[in-house]
C-alpha positions in Angstrom: 56.8 56.5 -96.8 54.5 55.0 -94.2 51.3 56.8 -93.7 50.1 55.4 -90.2 51.8 56.1 -86.9 53.4 53.0 -85.2 50.6 50.7 -84.2 50.4 47.5 -82.5 49.8 44.7 -85.1 46.9 42.6 -84.0 45.4 39.4 -85.4 41.9 40.2 -86.9 42.5 44.0 -86.8 43.2 46.4 -89.4 46.6 45.9 -91.2 49.0 48.9 -90.8 48.7 51.1 -94.0 51.9 52.0 -95.9 53.1 53.5 -99.1 56.6 52.8 -100.5 58.6 52.4 -103.6 58.8 48.8 -105.1 59.9 47.3 -108.3 56.4 48.0 -109.7 56.4 51.7 -108.8 54.9 53.2 -105.7 52.6 50.8 -104.0 50.3 51.3 -101.0 48.2 48.8 -99.0 45.1 50.8 -99.6 45.4 50.3 -103.5 44.6 46.5 -102.9 41.5 47.2 -100.7 39.0 44.8 -101.8 41.4 42.0 -102.6 43.5 39.6 -100.6 47.2 40.4 -100.0 49.9 38.1 -99.1 52.9 40.2 -97.8 56.0 38.2 -97.2 59.4 39.5 -96.0 62.8 38.2 -96.6 66.2 39.0 -95.2 68.3 40.3 -98.2 68.4 40.2 -102.0 70.6 37.7 -103.6 71.1 35.3 -100.8 70.7 31.5 -101.1 67.6 31.1 -98.7 66.0 34.3 -99.9 66.4 33.3 -103.6 64.7 30.1 -102.8 61.9 31.8 -101.0 61.1 34.4 -103.6 61.5 31.8 -106.5 59.0 29.7 -104.7 56.5 32.5 -104.5 57.2 33.4 -108.1 56.5 29.7 -108.9 53.2 30.0 -107.4 52.2 33.6 -108.4 49.6 32.5 -110.9 47.9 30.4 -108.2 47.8 33.4 -105.9 46.4 35.4 -108.7 43.7 32.9 -109.4 42.8 33.1 -105.6 42.4 36.9 -106.0 45.5 37.6 -103.9 48.2 40.0 -104.5 51.7 39.1 -103.6 54.0 41.7 -102.0 57.6 41.0 -101.1 59.5 43.2 -98.6 63.0 43.6 -97.6 65.3 46.5 -96.5 67.2 46.5 -99.6 67.1 49.4 -102.1 65.1 49.6 -105.2 68.4 49.5 -107.1 69.4 46.2 -105.4 65.8 44.7 -106.0 66.1 45.6 -109.8 69.6 44.0 -110.1 68.6 40.9 -108.3 65.4 40.5 -110.4 67.5 40.9 -113.6 69.9 38.3 -112.3 67.1 35.8 -111.4 65.6 36.1 -114.8 68.8 35.8 -116.7 70.2 33.0 -114.6 67.2 31.0 -113.5 64.5 32.1 -115.9 62.5 33.3 -113.1 60.3 36.4 -113.4 58.6 38.0 -110.4 55.4 39.6 -111.6 54.8 41.1 -108.2 56.3 44.1 -106.3 59.3 43.9 -104.1 59.0 46.8 -101.7 62.3 48.6 -100.8 61.8 49.4 -97.1 65.2 51.0 -96.7 64.1 53.3 -93.8 62.6 50.1 -92.1 59.3 51.7 -91.3 57.1 48.9 -92.8 59.3 46.3 -91.1 58.8 47.9 -87.8 55.0 48.3 -88.3 54.7 44.6 -88.9 57.2 43.4 -86.3 59.7 42.1 -88.9 62.9 43.9 -87.9 66.0 42.3 -86.6 67.3 45.6 -85.2 70.6 44.2 -84.4 71.4 43.2 -87.9 69.4 45.9 -89.5 67.5 43.4 -91.6 64.0 42.3 -91.9 63.2 38.8 -90.5 61.0 36.2 -92.5 57.4 36.5 -92.1 54.1 36.0 -94.0 51.0 38.0 -93.5 47.6 37.4 -95.2 45.3 40.5 -95.3 41.8 40.3 -96.2 39.8 42.5 -98.7 38.8 44.7 -95.8 42.5 45.2 -94.8 42.2 43.0 -91.7 45.2 40.8 -90.6 43.9 37.3 -90.9 47.2 35.4 -90.7 50.7 36.0 -89.3 53.7 33.8 -89.2 57.4 34.6 -88.3 60.2 32.3 -89.3 63.7 31.8 -87.9 66.5 33.1 -90.3 67.4 29.7 -91.7 63.9 28.6 -92.4 61.9 29.6 -95.5 58.2 30.1 -95.2 56.2 27.3 -96.9 54.5 28.8 -99.8 52.1 25.8 -99.9 51.1 26.5 -96.3 50.3 30.1 -97.3 48.1 28.9 -100.1 46.3 26.4 -97.8 45.7 29.1 -95.3 44.4 31.4 -97.9 42.1 29.0 -99.3 40.7 28.1 -95.8 40.3 31.9 -95.1 38.5 32.5 -98.3 35.8 29.8 -97.2 34.9 32.0 -94.1 
């Protein structure tokens, strides 16, 4: 359930708050106040590009943790779909995601962050870096066939932490 009314997402302004079900239980943006958050969205569970994207974030999750950042994944898939996909990733690839995947079935978070492809009913790819005061410090949107660069997200996070 989204707490805030629809707001315009603005660079440097407060990130829209939300509360939603995830693979780690209910999560809210406010629970991460005081730490960096890297929110990334992907199109669908268990698709080739999305698998590559999430696995890449998973392979770097310890680096994000060391930088004091919480990873959050987001798609419009159900919690059941997320859990099935995570089980498959662990079984087939040996990859474990130790960060929440948010089930945005009602698409409210996707809309708050400008991530919805309304025609397809899915989220688009995006990466947001939110600072410890809950301000949007970085936003990037990607075409459907292009995975975000995890290395770029880490570079930006490192630079933002210097300021």
